[in-house]
N, C-alpha and C positions, 0 to 999 in steps of 0.2 A: 446924422449921417446924410450925406448929399450924393445923389446919383445923377451924373450928367447924361444927357441923351447921347446916342451914338453919333460920332462925327466921321466923315470920310477925309482921309488925307488928300490934300490937293495933288500930291505926287502920286502917279500911278505908272503902270507899264502896259505896253501893247505888244503882243506877239502876233506877227503876221506871217502867213505862208508866202513863200517866194514865187509860187506859180499861180497865176490867176485861175480861178475856177473855170473860166471860159475855155482855157486851154484843155482842161480835162474833158469838157463837153465835146471837143473835137474827136475824141475817141469813141463817142457813141455811134453805134451802127444801127440806125433806125430801120433801114430795109430788112436787115437780118432779124431784128427784133420783131418786126411785123410778120415776117415769114414764119418764125418760130411760134409766134402767138397763134397764127392761122393753123399751123400744124398741131399745136396743142388743142385748139378748138376741135379740129377733126378727130383727134385721139379721144377727146371727151365725148364726141358724138358716137364714136365706135363703142366706147365703154357704156354709154347710155343705151345704145341699141342692143348690145350684148346683155345688159341687165334686163331689158324688156324681153329679149328673146328667152332668157332663162326663166323669167316669170311666166311668160306665155306657155312655154313648153311644160313647165311644172303644172300649170292649171289644166292643160289638155291631157296630160298623162293619166290623171285620176279617172277620167271617164272613157279612156281609149280601150276598145276591145280588140282592135287589130294588132296582132303581135308584132308584125314588122314595123308598123307605124309607131307603136309604143317604144320599140327599141330605138328607132330613129329619133324620137322625141327625147329619150333618155340620153342618147349620144349628143344631141344638140344642146341639151341642158348642161351636160358635163363640159362640152367645149365652150359654152358661154361662161360657165363658172371660171374656167381657166383662161378666159379671154384669148382663145385660140381661133382667130378669124380663118386661118388656112383650113383648119379642121371643119369649121362651119361651111366654108365654100365646098370642101370635098363632100360633106354629107348632103348638102343641097344638090350638088351635081348628081350624086348617086341616087337620091330620091327621084330626081327628074328623069334620069335614064331608066329607072325602074317603073316609071309611071305612077309613083306614089304621090297622092295629093295631100300636101301638108295643110294644117289649119291656117286660115287667113292671117291671124295675128302672128303666128310663128313665121310664116313665109315673109310677111312684110318686114318684121324685125330683122330676119336674116338678110334680106336684100339690102336693108338700110345699113346694116353693119358692114356688109361687103362693099357697098358703094362708097361709104365713108372711108373705109380702110384703104381704098385705092388712091385716095387723096393724101394719105399720110406719107410723110417722107421716110424713106428706108434708112437704115443705119449708114449705108454708103453715101446716100444723099446728104444726110445730116453731117457726116464727116466732111464732105466737100464744102458744105456751107460754113462749117466751123473753121476749116482751114483757110478759106478765102477771107473770112472776117478777121481772123488772127493775122493774116498776112497784111491786110490793110491797116489793122491796128498797130502792127509792128513798125511799119513804115512811118506811121503818124507819131508813135511814141519817140522814135529816133529823132524826128524833126523837132518835137516839143522839147526833148531833153537838150538838144543842141541850142535851140533858140532861147530857151530859158536858162541855159548854162547849168542845168542839173548835173550834167556829166562832170563839169569842172568842180562843182561843189562836192561831188562824191569822191573825187580824187584823194582828198585827205583822209577819207575813211577806208577806201579800198581801191587801189589802183586797178586790179583786174576787173572789178565791177564797173568802174568808170570807163575803161577801154571797151568792155563788152557793150555798155549802153551806147557809146559813141559809134560802135560798129553797126547798130541796128539801122536798117534802111540805107546803108551806105554801100551796098553791093560788094561787101567783103566776104571772102570764102569762110564759112563756118559750118561745122557739122550740125545736124539736126538737134543733137543734145545741147551743143553750145548755144545754138540759136534760141532754143526753148528757155534755157537758163538765163540768157541775156534779156529775153523778153520779160520773164518774171521779175528780174532784178530792176529793169528800167521802169516797168509798170508800177512796182512797189514804191520806188523813189518818187515818181511823178505823182502818184496818188497821195502819198504822205506830204508832198510839197504843196499840194493843192487843197487838201481836205483837212489836214491836221496841223496844228502848230508844233512842228517837230522841234524840240529844244536842242540847244548846244551845237548848232551847225549853221552854215551859210544857207541851208534850206529853210531857215526860219529867221525872221528879223525880230530883234527885240529893240524896242524904242522907248525912251522916257516920254511921259505924257503928262499933261495937266488935266485935272478934273475940275472943270468949271462949266457953268451954264452958257458960257460964250463959246462952247465947243463947236467943232466943225460940223457941217451938215453930213448926215449919214451917207449921202450919195457921192460925196467928194471922193474922187478916184485915188487909189493907192499909187504912190510914186516910187517905183523900184529904183530909180536913179539916186534916191537919197540914201541908199544902203552902202555901207563899206564893211569890210571884214577885218577881224582881229584874230590872229593865230597865236597859239601858245603851244609849247611842247607838251607831250603826253606825260603828265605828272606821274602816273603809275609806273611808266618805264624809267623815268629819271630817279624816282624814289628807290627803285630796286638797285639801280646803278650806284647811287650814293650809299645805300646800305652795304653793298658789297665792298665799296671803297674803304669802309671802316675796318675791314679785315686785312688790309694790305698797308703796311707802314709807309711804303713808298708814296702812297697817295696822301696820307694824312700828316706826313712829317712837317709840312709848312702850314698846316691848318691850326687856327687857335683852338685851345682846349680849356675847358672849365670843369670845376667840381660840380657834380650833380646839385643843382640849386635846391632840390627838395630832400637832400640827404639829412637824416635826423639822428643825432647822437642819443644813445640810450644805454646807460650803465656800461660804458666801455665798449659798446658796439655801435655800429652805424647802420641804420636802416636805409635801404636804397629803393625807393619806389620807381618802377619803370613801366613803360607802355610800349611794347614791341609789336611788330607787324609780321605776320606770316603771309607771304605772297603765294597765291594758289593758281596763278595763271589766268587764262580767260576761257570762257565758254561762250561761243558765238561772238557777240559784240560786247560782252560784259567782262570787265576785269575784276577778279575776285581777290579779296584779302581779308584776313581775320586779325583783330586786335587781341593781344594777350597782355593782361595787366598782372603784375606780380610784385613781390617785395622781397628783396634779398638783404641779408644781414652779413656784414663783415666785421672783423676785429679792428677796432679803432687804432690799436697799437701794432697791428700786423703790417704786412707789406703793402696791402692796398690802402691801409690807413696812412702810411708814410707817403704814398703816391698822392693821396688826396690832400694831405697837409702841404706838400710841396706846391701843388697846383693852387691851393687856396692862398698860399703865401704870395703868389704872383697874380692874385685876382685883379689888382689895379692895372696890370699890364694886359690890355685887351688883345695884344698880338702875341701873347705867350703861346708858343707852338708846342706840338707834340714832340718835336725833335729836341727843343729846349728842355722839356720835362724829362725826356729819356736821358739826356746828358746830365742834368742835375741829379737824377736818381742814381745814375752810375757813379757820380762823384760821392754821393752820400752813403752808398751801400757797398761800393767796391765791385759791383757786378759789371759784366761786360756790356758794351753798348747794345749788342745783339740781344742780350738777356733783358735789359731794361725796356727795349722796344717791344719785346713780347709781353712784358708786364703791362706796359701802357695799353697795348691792344686788348689784353684781358680786362683791364680796368674799364675800358670803353665798352667791351662786350657785356659786362655785368652792370653797366650804367653808373659806376663809381665816378667816371668822367664822362663828359658829353662834348661832342664836337658840333657846335651850333650850325656851322655851315652845311653839314650833311643831314641834319634833322629838319626836314621841311615844315615850315609853319604856313598858315594860310597866306600871309603876306609875302613869303619868300619862295613859294612853291613854283612860280613861273619866272623867276629871275635868275640870271646866270651870275649876278654879282652878289656877294664878293667871292664866290667859290673860284671863279676863273683867276682872279688876281692872286689868291693864295696858292693855287695849284701851279701857276706859272712860275713861282719862285722855287719850286721843288726840282726833283729829278727829271730826267728826260721823259720818263714814263708819265709822271704827273703833269709835266708841261704839255705832253701830247694830249692828255685828257682835257687840259684847259683849252687847248686849241679846238678840239672837237666840240666841247660844250659851247664855246663861243660861236662856232659855225652852225651848230644846231639852233641856237637862239636867232642868229642872223637868217638862217634858212626858213624858220617859221615866219619871220617878218616878210621875207621875200615871197613865200607862198601866198600870204594874204594880199600882197600888192599886185599879183599877176592874175589877169582874167583870161588870157589866151590859153586854150587847152594844152597845146603842145609844150609851150614854155612852162606852164604850171606842172605838167606831167614830168618834165625834166627836173624841175626844182624839187618836186615831191620825192622822186627817186633819189636825188642827191641827198636830200635830208634823211631819207631812210638809210642810205649808205653810211652817212656820218653817225647816226645813232647805232647802227649795227657795229660799226668800227669801234665805237666807245664801249659797247657791250662786250665785244671780243677782247678789247684791251683790259677791261676791268675783271670780267669773269666769263670766259668762253662757254662755261657750262650753263650759263643763264639762258632760259628759253628765249627764242626770238620774239620780238614785239609785233603784235598785229596792227597796232595803230601808233603813229609817231607824232601826230599833231592834232590839236583841237582847234576848231574855228567857230567864231561867233559872227553872225550877221547883225550889224548895228544900224538902226535907222535914226533919222533926224528927229528931234523933239517935236511933238505935235500935241493935239488935243483930242480927247475922246468924243465921239459923236454925241450930240445932245440927248437923243433918246436913251442911250446907254447910261448917261449920267443921271437922267431922271429916274430910270429903273433902279439903279444902284442906290440912289438917295432914298427912294421909297421902300427899299428892301427891308423886310422885318428882321433886323439884325439881332434883336433879343431872342426871337424864335430860333434863328440860325445858331446863336450861341448855346441855347438849350439843347439843340440837336447835336452839336459838336460834343457837348458835355456828356450827353447820354450815350453816344455811339463811339466815343474814343475808347479804343481797346486798352489803353494804358490806365484807365480809371481804377481797375482792380489793383494794379501795382501801386497807384497812389494811396489807396486805402491800406494796403499792406505796409507801405512805408510809414504812414501815419501811426498805425498801431505798433509797429516795430519801435519807433522812437518813443511813443508814449509809454510803452512798457518799460523802457530803460530810464526814462525821465518823466515820471508821473506828475500829475498836477501842474503841468506847464513848466516844469523845471527846465533850465537852459542847458543845452549841450554845448560844451566848449571845445570838444575834440571832434569836429565835424568829419575830417577825413577818416578817422577810425570808425565812426558810426556808418559812414557810407560804405566803407570796405566790408564791415560786418553785414550790412544789409545785402550787399551784392553776393557775398559768400553764403549766407545762411538762408536767404529768401529768393533773391532774383535769379541766381544761377539754377537752383533746383526747380524753380517755377518754369524756367525755359525748357526743362526736360519733359514737361507735361503738356499734352494737347488739350487745352482747356475746353475747346469747342467740342471735343469728343466726350466730355464728362456730362452725364445725365443731370438734368436740373435737380432732381431729388438728392443727388450725391454732392452737389456743389458745396454745401455748408460743411460737410464732413471730409472733403477731400484733403489729404495730408498736406498738399502744397498750398492750401488756402485756409489755414486754421485761424486767421486773424481778421479782425475788423469787419468792414462792410464789403470786402472784395466780392463775396458771392452775391451780394445784393446788386452790385453793378452789373455783373455778368447776367444774372437772371432778368434784370430790368431791360437790358439791351436785347436779350433774346426775345422776351415777350413783346417788346415794342416792334421789333422787326417782323415777328410772326403776325402781329395785328395789322401792320402795314401791308404785308403780303396778302393777307386774307381780304382786306378791303379792295386792294388793286385787282384781285382776281375775279371780282363779281361783275366786271364789264359794265359798271355803272358810269364810267367816264373818269376823268381826272380826279385824283384824291388830294385834298389839301392836308398837309401833315400837321398843321399848327394845332388843330383841335385834339389831335392824338397825344400831344405833348403834355396836356394839362395834368394827367394823373401822375406824371413823372417829375413834375417841377419841384416837389419837396425834396426829392433826392438830388436832382441836378443843381439845385440852388442851395444845397447844404454847405457848399464852400463858397466863400466870398473873396473876390480878388480886387485889389485897389485899381487895377488896370486890366482891361481886356482888349485884345487886338486880334482881329481875324482877317486873313487874306483870302478874298474870294476871287476865283478864276472864272470869269463869266463870258458868255457870248450873247450877242444881241440877236434875238429871234424875231419872228413875225408877230404882228399884233402887239408890239411893244413889250413882248415877253423877253426876259433874260433867262439863259440857262446857266445854272451854277454847276460847272464841271467838277470842281473840287474846292475844298478849303485846305490850305497848306501853309505850314511854317509859322514862326513866331514874329514878333514885332520887327518890321524892316527886313525880314528874310528874303523877299523876292529880289531885292537889289544886290544882295551880296555876290552872287555868281557873276553879275554883269557890271559891278561897280568900277572895274578897270576901264570899261568902255563908256560909262556915263557917271563920272565921279560927282558932278554937280548935282544931278538928280538924286543920287544915293545920299549925298551929304545932307541935302534938304530934307529928305524923308527921315533919315536917322535923327536929325536935329529936331524935327517936329515931334517925333515919337518920344525923344528924350525930354522935351518940354512937357508933353502930356504926363509922362511918368513923374517928373518933378512936381507937377501940380498935384498928382495923386499921392505924393509923399514917398515914392519908391525910386530906386535906381535900376535901370536896365543894364545888365552885365552880360557880355558875350562869354559863352562857355568854351573852354578848350576841348578839343575832341581828338587827342592823340596826334601822332604824326600824320601829316597830310599825304595821302597816297592817291588822290584823284583830283582831276580838274574841277570836280563838283564841289570840292571843299577849299579851293584856292580863291581868296578874296582879300582885299585890303582891310585895314582896321575899320571896324564898324562903329561901336560905341566907345566913349572915352575910357571905359573900364572893362577889363577882362578878368574873369574869375579863373584863376590858375589852379588846375587840378594837379596834385603831386604826380610826377612821372611823365607828364605831358610836355613835349618840347615847345619852346617859344623862342622867337627871335631875340627880343629884348623884353625887359620889364619896365613898364612906365610907372611913374610915381602914383598914378591913379589906379593901377592894377591892384587886385586883391588876391592874396593867397587864400585858398580854401581853409588852411589852418588858422587863418585870422578871422574867421567868421563864427557865428553862433547860430544854433538851430533850436527851435522850440515849437511845440504844438500849441496853437492858439485856439481856445475853445470858441471865442466870439466869432472868429472867421471860419472855424471848422476845418482848419488845414495846418500844414507845416509852414513855418516862415523862417527865412534865412536872413540874418542881419549882419551888417558890418560892425566894426569896432565902435562906431558912433551910434549904433542903434537904428540905422536906416535900413529898411527892408530892401533886399536884393531880389530882383526877378531875373532868373537865368534865361538866356536866349541862345539856343544853338543856331548858328547862322549858315551852316553848310547845307549842301543839297543832297548829301547821302542820307538815305532813310535811317531813322533812329535805330532800328534793329541791327544796322551795320556798324554802329559806333562802339567805343569802349563802354563797358558796363557802368563805370563810374559816371561817365557823361550821361548815360541813359537814366541813372538814378537821380542825378541832379536836375534833369529835365522834368522830373515829376513834381518839382517845386514850382514850376511855372503853370499857368492856366492851360487847359486843353486847347490845342491849336488846330487840329485836323482830325478828320474821320473819313472813313470810306463812304462814298455816296453810291456804291454799287448795291442797290436794293434788290438783288436777284435772289429768288427763293432757291433753296436747295433742290436739286433735281429729284423728281419722284418718278412714278410710273406713268404720269400723265403729262401732256403738253400744256403748259400754263401761259395764258395770255394776260399781261399786266398793263393796266392803263398808266398814263403819265402820273408822276407824283409831283405835287406842287408845294411851294412855300409861298402862299399868297398868289401873286402873279408870276412868281419865278418858278421855273421848271427845275426840279431837283433830279428827277430820273425820267428818262425817255420811255415811251411805249416799247414793250418788249415781248418776245415770245421765247419761252424756255423749253427746250426739247431734251428729253432723257435719252440715253443710249438704248434703253430697253424698248423704245418705241419701234413699231413695225416699219415706220417711215424711214428708219435708218438703214434699211437694206439697199445700199447704194450699188447700182450695177457696175460691173468691172469696166465696160467700154465707156470712154469719155462721152461719146455722143448719146449713149443711153442714159448715162448719169445726168447729162444736161436736161434730158426730158424728165427724168425723175425729179430734179430740183425744181423745174418750172411747174411740175404738177403739185409738188409740196407747197410752193409759194402761192399758187393759185388757190389751193384747197384751204390754206390757213390765212389767206388774205395778207400775206407778208408784203412789206413795202418794196417797191421796185428799186429803191435806193436805200441801202441800210448798212449796218455794221455787224459783222460776225465776231463773237467772242466765245472761246471754248473754256470749259471747266477743267481744272486739274484734279488729281486724286483727292485733294483736300477740300474741294468745292470752291476754290478760288478761281475767278475768271481772269483770263489773260488779256493782252492788249487787243484792241479792236482791229478788224480787217474790213476795210470798205469794199462794198460791191455795188454795182449798178447793172441792172438787167440788160442794158443796151451796150455794155462794155464786156465783150465776151471773155477777155482775159481775166477780169475780176470774178466772173462766174466759174471759170475753170480753176482759178486759184482757190475760190471758196470750196469747190468740190474736193480739191486736193486737201484742204484743211479739215473738211468734215470726215474724210477717211481716217484721220488721226484723232478725231474727237471722241476719245474712248470713255469720257466721263460726262458727256452731254455738251450742249452748246446753247447759246442764246443769240437771238437776232434782235437788234435794236433799230428803231427808226433813225434815219440820218437827219438830225435836227440840231441847230437851225440850218436852213438852206442858205446858200451863198447867192448874193445878187448877181445879175447878169454880167456886170462889169467889175465885180469886186473880188477880193481875196478873203479867205477865211481868216478871221482875227479873234483873238482872245484878249480880254481886258483884265488886268490884275489890279484890283482895288482893295484898299485897306480900310476897315471900319474900326474905330476905337471908342471905348467908353471908360470913364473913370468913376471910382467910388471912393469917397473920402469921409472919414469919421469927422463929425463936427466936434468942435472944442467947447 
């Protein structure tokens, strides 16, 4: 057996923010920050003086024989405890007017508290300071948004938001509520465009890069002029429209029709696997859809059988249309044309027939051809749809080519009008779409800075692979799948009906498993849990839990950064129990200071990062996929792309990746290449020597499935998810946040050698007394600054809130000198019902640079010796 060392693909990607970080620094209000810092210092002096006053009064009460003095001291102690300076002032004045001589320590502390309190800003003064700062910030944001064309980029996402952003600082009449909303919106977009590599929009540039030691110098400036944009229609909207067209014969009459290619004859019946989609609308900026996989059975000699036989007989005619099929069916059965058209529609509904032009595949999801050509031959209604689809495609291209805001605004509205006209033509009851076009910012090919190349080359990829194996939450499902197959095919027997086994596993194990919250199961009950009765599933869950608990314990001791590599030693027998001939990891990294890189995440299978952007950088994608295919060939395996149901999102739209696609029954595809493999033509077996399940083609070559879309695996058809378990683990969460408890937890950085895996963080439970946020914004501002000072929180950081399941949400940037970020932070904390975490903002962006993230791929092959 030969194991090759890890190699880095020469091809890589760079994601760059569109707004230079220096632009964000223009929002910093140093004078206001200094004023608020001085105010906080005075408040702390008042608190210290009141504490001293309370202690002094307490000491003097014990030996005080004067009843009046004793009562005064008690009142002063009580006022100091409640931090009531006005009460202290009143008591002091009363004692002076009564000629009552207070002890020297008490009098001095009271005078100090009163004097310091006079320098504290009142709520009204704080309000004025805050409003002046926000007015200045608002004007500056409007200028930045216009100068950096953030408003134009936002147009394709939200026209109202773009118009509101453009109105800031432009002396346009707006209500206070509208102004506040526009301020928050603009600030959010500017911050994301300067601090985070926002994907899938013109606010973030994606560029192909070369990974070589002749890379550019790290101080070489970013060149925004090298960016161009590519726009595509909203696939979610068009997929719904095309699905609705299948219910109206006027639209499909001139469209080619085929028999379901996965139909399977069984004892006079025909089984029809299908993968349908239920559209659930959108929540916020998220389009929601659910895949439904099922298997219908029809009588081969019944009406649907005759329909399929007629369509199959015309299989050589690629232009055989639904109208021709309905006509032939009428001639063969004597039924009226209206009746046969309804029968054809029903056959399409149950997937006995398919209309390829309306079932979007990854390579056809953003193309108007050939659907326009076919519809144009039909009725006036179909021709109208064809014209609208063509205009939508043209409108997307026009939007991408326009930089002027007003012209772009007009074009975006026109595009939205065309799409809504198409919606109303096809199905007026369909909900309106909130997004009409997706846009990508594409940069010119470049090279990655030399320090980042050196850091990625020296990265401990073996340890990273072990970490991914240990933390991948799908490992339990892998173990269940292995035991499920082994039980049906013991002693390494070969399974020849892979689709049936996959369907059984999905129905009997995977579906019930998804109904259980595994994380809520106590460790002592893992082995006996009804949903985990097989294999080593419970061992993987227990190992992951114990490892994370150990990591949290070490990070909590404030001893400094913790290197995770030594902690992996005890778990290597488990994580290395499976051996794969090829491993590929995609690391998303940022270059930090002191030559450190930060690993933000590991994500996707071999070549995955290029799929979403391959239409914009076909040469780089082709080189990456070719290099990976060569590695796989050297390891004796073939990389195959997995189908993943009908494409309903731009995240899954991409050209062909690998020469071979593994075709899952019921999943639509544009065409079938000679190199493609049907799942029914594969074999599955458990191999004891490799400790895992292996999938083979008819020639005995192992197939490694690779899902190439950008939708998270939990959103895919279950059959796709099951087959993904045959591939090596590819990603894991690097959110090493402990579950919230009753205490505030400070955690040091987590390292993988010189690489940073997790940033320094502070976790706050909702039960903490510090979560008593004052109602008034100006008082809440003082509250936050006190909390930040007390816990030594970073001046520049990221807020993330927990949900009810202990999962953290997306990060929200803040800077103590940008008042809008602090007021937004307070706004978010009011809704942090399950706790929150503050992370350091790291790495910092250079004076003249932009935030960038490098996507690099490490590979390793293992081949048995002969």
